[in-house]
Each structure stands twice: as structure tokens, then as C-alpha cells.
C-alpha positions as CSV (number, residue, x, y, z in Angstrom):
1,M,137.3,194.4,118.0
2,N,137.4,194.5,114.2
3,V,134.3,193.0,112.6
4,P,134.4,192.6,108.8
5,T,131.8,194.4,106.8
6,I,129.4,192.6,104.5
7,P,131.5,193.3,101.3
8,Q,134.6,192.1,103.2
9,R,132.7,188.9,104.2
10,A,131.6,188.3,100.6
11,N,135.1,188.8,99.4
12,L,136.4,186.4,102.0
13,V,133.8,183.8,101.0
14,G,134.6,184.2,97.4
15,K,138.3,183.6,98.1
16,M,137.6,180.6,100.2
17,A,135.4,179.1,97.4
18,R,137.9,179.8,94.7
19,Y,140.9,178.4,96.6
20,G,138.8,175.5,98.0
21,S,137.8,174.4,94.6
22,L,141.4,174.7,93.3
23,L,142.5,172.6,96.2
24,L,139.8,170.0,95.6
25,L,140.8,169.9,91.9
26,M,144.4,169.3,92.8
27,L,143.5,166.5,95.1
28,V,141.2,164.8,92.5
29,L,143.9,165.0,89.8
30,D,146.6,163.8,92.2
31,A,144.5,160.8,93.1
32,R,143.7,160.1,89.4
33,L,147.4,160.2,88.4
34,A,148.4,157.9,91.3
35,R,145.9,155.3,90.2
36,A,147.3,155.4,86.6
37,D,150.8,154.7,87.8
38,D,149.8,152.1,90.4
39,A,147.3,150.2,88.3
40,A,148.3,146.7,87.4
41,E,146.8,144.7,84.6
42,H,146.8,141.0,83.9
43,A,148.7,140.1,80.8
44,C,150.0,137.0,79.1
45,D,147.1,135.0,80.6
46,T,147.6,132.1,78.2
47,V,151.0,131.4,79.9
48,E,150.7,129.8,83.3
49,Q,148.8,132.3,85.5
50,G,150.1,135.2,83.4
51,L,151.7,138.3,84.8
52,L,150.8,141.6,86.3
53,L,151.8,144.5,84.1
54,H,152.5,148.0,85.4
55,V,152.9,150.7,82.8
56,D,154.4,154.1,83.5
57,G,156.1,157.0,81.8
58,T,155.2,159.8,79.5
59,Y,155.0,160.1,75.8
60,G,155.4,163.7,74.6
61,G,152.4,165.0,76.4
62,Y,149.9,162.4,75.3
63,P,147.4,161.1,77.9
64,Y,148.4,158.1,80.0
65,S,145.6,156.0,78.5
66,V,147.1,156.3,75.0
67,L,150.5,155.2,76.2
68,R,148.9,152.3,78.1
69,A,147.0,151.1,75.0
70,A,150.3,151.2,73.0
71,V,152.1,149.1,75.6
72,L,149.3,146.6,75.7
73,G,149.3,146.4,71.9
74,G,153.0,145.8,71.7
75,L,153.6,143.4,74.6
76,T,154.9,140.0,73.7
77,C,154.7,136.9,76.0
78,P,157.0,134.0,76.4
79,S,156.5,131.6,73.5
80,D,159.3,129.2,72.7
81,K,160.2,126.1,74.8
82,L,163.0,127.6,76.8
83,E,161.1,130.9,77.5
84,L,158.1,128.9,78.7
85,Q,160.3,126.6,80.8
86,A,162.0,129.6,82.5
87,F,158.7,131.4,83.0
88,G,157.3,128.2,84.6
89,V,160.0,128.5,87.3
90,I,158.8,132.0,88.4
91,A,155.1,131.7,87.5
92,I,153.7,131.2,91.1
93,P,152.8,133.7,92.3
94,P,152.4,135.6,89.0
95,P,155.4,137.8,88.3
96,H,155.2,141.6,87.8
97,M,156.5,143.4,84.8
98,R,157.1,147.1,84.8
99,I,157.3,148.8,81.4
100,T,158.4,152.4,81.4
101,V,158.3,154.6,78.3
102,M,159.9,158.0,78.4
103,R,159.7,160.4,75.5
104,P,160.2,164.1,76.3
105,V,158.2,166.8,74.6
106,G,160.0,168.4,71.7
107,Q,161.3,167.7,68.2
108,G,164.3,165.4,68.0
109,Q,164.2,164.4,71.7
110,Q,165.6,161.0,72.6
111,G,163.4,158.5,74.5
112,T,163.8,155.2,76.2
113,I,161.9,152.0,77.0
114,S,162.7,149.8,79.9
115,A,161.1,146.5,80.8
116,M,161.8,144.9,84.2
117,L,160.5,141.6,85.5
118,Y,160.1,140.8,89.2
119,A,159.1,137.5,90.7
120,Q,158.8,136.3,94.3
121,G,159.7,139.8,95.5
122,R,163.0,139.9,93.6
123,F,164.3,141.5,90.4
124,V,164.7,138.8,87.7
125,I,165.8,140.5,84.5
126,G,165.5,143.8,82.6
127,E,165.9,145.2,79.2
128,R,166.4,148.8,78.1
129,M,166.7,150.5,74.8
130,S,166.3,153.8,73.1
131,L,163.2,154.6,71.1
132,S,163.6,154.0,67.4
133,S,163.8,157.1,65.2
134,F,160.3,156.3,63.9
135,S,158.8,156.2,67.4
136,R,160.5,159.4,68.4
137,T,158.6,161.4,65.7
138,Q,155.2,159.7,65.8
139,S,152.2,159.1,68.1
140,P,152.4,156.6,70.9
141,A,150.8,153.9,68.7
142,S,154.1,153.8,66.8
143,V,156.0,152.6,69.9
144,K,154.3,149.1,69.7
145,A,157.2,147.7,67.6
146,D,159.7,149.0,70.1
147,I,157.7,147.5,73.0
148,S,157.5,144.2,71.1
149,L,161.3,144.2,70.5
150,V,162.2,145.0,74.1
151,T,159.9,142.3,75.6
152,T,160.9,139.7,73.0
153,N,164.6,140.3,74.0
154,L,163.7,140.0,77.6
155,W,162.0,136.6,77.2
156,R,164.8,135.4,74.9
157,D,167.4,136.4,77.5
158,L,165.4,134.8,80.3
159,G,165.2,131.5,78.3
160,A,168.9,131.6,77.6
161,R,169.5,131.2,81.4
162,I,168.2,127.6,81.0
163,T,170.8,127.0,78.2
164,H,173.6,128.4,80.2
165,N,172.6,126.6,83.4
166,K,172.1,129.9,85.3
167,P,169.5,130.5,88.0
168,I,166.3,132.0,86.7
169,I,166.1,134.3,89.7
170,P,169.7,135.5,90.4
């Protein structure tokens, strides 16, 4: 039988501690990232029961919290008569909106924003656009205007369904 010596045991314990702590760190970070992507926030609370907002994506290596703050700062809610009427049709239970911002790391890289609205378990409407040239070269705070534009277009297109006698939920 081969019994390890005391130095061999110490080496084995050291390896277990090092790899165990690395494994624990990976599990903690993985759980933290999952919560960031899965977290939903209440938004547009002044309209009916509001909506649940999900934010994901990356913005050139900035932390998720910075991207989330920029999205919350740029989000627009339905405001004109047709938009509010269309929103009222899908307001119970509160709809979900997913906004995804993707801006790769690197100078001159293109990026995109997409906003998708879901209600009653179904896809309702979506908008997608490229990041403006200003947003591509600045910090995440600069993406607020792009977020505002994409969500304003989404609400306007949703309201247009009333004008064209189309169903709100296709």
C-alpha cells in the first residue's frame, strides 16, 4: 500500500484548497451573472399596471449595472391616445419588454439595440436598430437616446395597429 508522506499530503491539501476556491468563485460569479440576465424590473408604472422590463446584452466591456442604468434612463412609455389604447388591450397581466444592447469591444465595431414586447405569453411587436455612430464611440450613458428612439418607435407602431384595424396581439 502506498501511503502519502506529510509533504505530499500538504501538497494535496494545497491543491484541493486552490481548486476548491476557484470552483467556488466560478459558481458565485455564474449565479451573479444569471441573476443579472434574469432580473425583471417594473417600468412604465404610470400606464395601467406598467410592464416588466428585462435588460440584457453587453456594452464594450462595461459592467451590466451601467448598461441597465442607461436602458432605464432612455426607456420611453406609451403616451399618446392610440398607444395608450393599444397598451390597454395587453395590460393585464403586465406585459414583458426585453431590451438587448450589443456593442462589441473594439474601435469602430457596430452594435445593435432590440426591443421586444410580449403579452399574455405571446410575442406582440419588436423593433431593432443599429447603434448611432455617437453611441458606438462613447460610454453606455450615450445609448439613452438610441433606447428612447427604439422604444418610441415600438409604441408608435403598436398604436398604428389601432388605426389600421389590426389585432394588437397577432
